[in-house]
N, C-alpha and C positions, 0 to 999 in steps of 0.2 A: 896735298890734303885736308877736306877742312876739319876744322876743331872738331869733340864730341864739346854736346851741347849739356848741362849740368846744373838742375836746378836746385836751388839750398835757401833755407825756409830755417833765418836766424829774428830775432830780438831786437827792437831799434835802442843799441845799446852804443854809452861813445865807443868803444874799441872796434866796433861794427864799423863804427861810418866812415872808412873808408872802404868799404864794397859798395859801400850804396851811393855815392857821388861819384864811383869810379876810381879813385886814386891806388889803388891796389890793384891792378890785371892779375888771369892766374896763367904761368904759363902753362901754353899747348890745351888749355882748357877752357871754352866760352860759359864761363858762368852766369847764370840768369839769378839776379841774390832775391829774396819776395823778404818784407817784413812779413813776419810772422808772430806774435806774441802769444806767449805758453800760454797765457786764456781767452786768449779769442776766440769768440765762439758764431764762426763764423758758419759751422755746419753742422744739422743737427745737434749741437750741443757742446762739439766736440773740442781738444785743444791742440797745438800741434803736437805737444804728444803721442795726443793718441792719433792725432792724423797721419803721424809715423809710421810708431804700431803696428794698432790695427788697418789701420790702406794700407803702407805703404805708399801714401803720394807726394814728398819729395825725394826726391836724387840724393842726398846729403841733408841733414837737417839736424839742426839746436835740441838735442834730447838730456831728460833727466838723466843723472847719473845711477841714484838705484834702479830707476826702469830700466834704462838700458844695461844693467847687471843682469838686472834679472830675467828680460829676453836674451841673452846671451846664455844664460846660465841653463835657458831653457832650448835652444839651436834652432834661435830667430834669426832671421837670416839677414843682420847688422855687425857690423863694425865700425867701432872707434877710432879715429885718429888722435894724437892725446893732445887736446885742445882742449882750452879750459873757457869759455867763457862769464859760468856766470859762478860767485863762490859768496857765500854768507860765511858765520860763527853761528855761530843755533845762541851761546849767551845772550845774544842782544835781540834777538827775535823770541824768544820764549814774555807772556805779557799771563798778568796778573790781574786778579780781579782786585780791589783794592780794599777789600772786606774779608776776603777769603778766605786770611789768618795764615800768609804767610809773605814767611820772612826768609826761605833761604832753599836754594833746592831739598833736602829732605822734605819738606813741609808739603811737599808736592803728591805723596805715599796717600796710594785711598782718595787723594781726590779726586773730580774727573776734568777729565783734560781735553781741551778740540784741537784736532791736524785735520791740513786739510783734506789728506785720505793717509789710511796706515800708512801704505810704503815713497810715498813722494822721498825723493833729498832730503829736504831741511829738516821733515818726521823724522826717519831713519836717525840722520843724522841731530837728532837734541836725544831719543830713544838714549842709540848708544854714548853721546857724552855725559848724560845723566845719571848712567851706571858705569860710565869711565875712572868719572871727569869727580864725581861726588860720589860716589857710592850707592848710588839711587835705580832700588831693580823698575827700572822699565817696566818689568810685569807687575806690578805690585803699584800699578796708578789706572784708573778706569779712565779708558781712551771714545771720543766720539768724534765722530767721521764728517768732511762736511761734501765727501764727494768719495764716491768707489773706485777702488782700484783702477788702475788702467791694464794688469796683468793679474789674473788670475791667481791665487795661491790659496795653502789653505793655514788659517792660522794657530796658533799652537793653542792644545787647547790649556782651560783658564784664565786665559788673558782676559779683559772683559774690552772685551772690542764692541762698539755699539755706533749701528749706521742711522746720523742727523735724517729727517723727513727731508726730503726737495726738499723747499717750504722757508727752513730754520736756519737761522744764520745765524754761526756759533761767535759772529762777532759781536751782536746783540744779545746774545746769551753773555756773553764775557761780563756785559756795559749792564746785566743784570744780574747775576749771582749767579744766574743756572748753572751754569762753568764756575771753572776755578783756573781755569789759566786756558794759556791758545798757546801751541808753536805754530806759525807758520810764517813763511815768505815774505808776506809783505803785511804792512799796519793793520790791526782788525778797524774798518771800519771807522766807525765811536770814537776813535785815536785820531784819525781825518779829520774828526766833526768837531772834536775842543775835548775831550773828555775827560773826564776828571777823577771815573773810578777807575780805570784803567792806568799801570802803569806796567814798565816793566819790569823784569824779578829781579835783576841787578839793577840796586842802585847807580851805581858807576860804568856799563854795560860795554864803554870802552875800555877800562881798566881790564873789566874781566876777558875779554876777547885779547885784548892786548897779554896777558897771562898766559890764556891759551897756546898765543901763538910761539911764543917763546918756549915754552914749554917740551909742545909740540913740534911747530917747525913751518907749519903750512897754512896756512890763509881757505877753511875748505874746500872744496872743489863742491859744486849743485851740478851744474852738469855739461853735458861733453858734445863733442859733433862725431857724428856715425852717420856710412851710408848705408844703401843697399848694399845687398851684396854683389845681386846681378851687375848694379854699376861700378863695385871695386872690381867685377872679375871683368865686366867689356872692356875697361879703363883704366888700370894698374896705376898708372904716371896721375893719374889725375888726386891722391894719398898726399902725395910729394905736394905738389903745384900747388895744393890748399894749404897744406902744413906749411909749406913757403912765404903763402898771401897771408896768412894770420899772424907770422912772426914777422912781418911786413908793415902789419897794418898798424901790428901792436906799439910801432916804433912810432910812427906816425901818432897814433892817439897820445899817444906822452908828449908830442911836442904839440900837442891841442896846449897843453897847460902851462905853455913857456907867453899865452897870451892869459895877465891875473885877471882880466872880463871873458874868457872863454866859457864859462858857465858860469851860471846860474847865481852864483855863494860867493859873495861879497867878500872873504877872505878862503877863496876857492882857490887860487896861488900858492900860499900859504899852506891849507891844509894840506896841497900837496906834497909841496917842499917839509913836515912835516911827517906827514904816513912813509916819502921814504926815507927818510933817519929810523923811525922806528921799525918800519916792517921790511925796505929795501925792495926788493923787488917781490912781490908778492901774486904775479898770475905771470907764473913762468909755467913755459912750452915743454913737451917732450914727456916722451914714459920715464928716465931715469930723475926727472927733477918731481918730481908729485908721486913717487914709491911708495915712499909712507904712507901721503896723505891716502890713496888710494888701496893698498893691503890692512891700515888703517878699519878703511869704509867700509871691504867686502867682509873685514871679518864682526861689521856690524851686522849686514847685510845676511852673513847665516847665522847668525845669534836668535833672529826674530825673522829667522825662517822667510828668509823672503826670497834669496837665491837656490835655487835647486840642488846643486853643487858649486864645493869649491874649483876655484879654478888661478889659475899663478896669471898675475898682470899684463905677462909677457900672451898668453890667449886672448885674455879681452881685448887690449888694443895692438895697432901695428907698433912695430919698433921703429918711431919716429923720434930723430932727438936734435 
């Protein structure tokens, strides 16, 4: 009997290279691997998350953790395996205008702060971390959104949320001082052009991130890998097969860095060794290895009015370890 054919959409990360070059095979499944960036505007202005959540375009896809939790809590037909291919610290992703009078997190109170969208994972994490780590109430910040959210929800009354015009560029607004800060998964475009009007909130973001890691014990999850439920029902064996394949890909990816010149970075090998010394393995797979991270994020999502109901992590993910 022929193996089932399953299509998966993934970003082009180093840990996914073994899928793209065929080094990793999925037992009992013929995997069609598509390179689809999270912001690839390939059809009607939609990105990968929209194409999966709104059009169910792929059998399996890398998805925003926040949008997935919202979808799952609303009974939408998707189920994730405990694989987390993208992670970011919120501290490093917070940018400010140098003339905005912001010297520490509490100075964000009352300011206009840009987000990609209200519900995206980095935005949800950043708001939650501001409140949990620094005692800065996210409800007391004026939020400006560059993009409409993937899943409709009713924002809490009294929270200032403003949708920017499609023509607006939040990075340019930050550079001009029209907004005071920005929390974004990618550096603002003016930063990439060398702007001196924008800097990170923390003077030593790496130290801030490391302190967070030592305190909380995890590198925060951004994305999950989710199946359409009808595909999972038809081919239940595919979940364990794919989970195993991601574990193999992770081992292969680690071996890439044995070559000091594998990456663009001149001191890439040294950076790899330093990170292992400081963080151990910041990319764990499995439900139990990520329980504290996931439970904290679920709390953030509920507090921000995003998930429709509270759910245990066992209800949200297949129990694979």
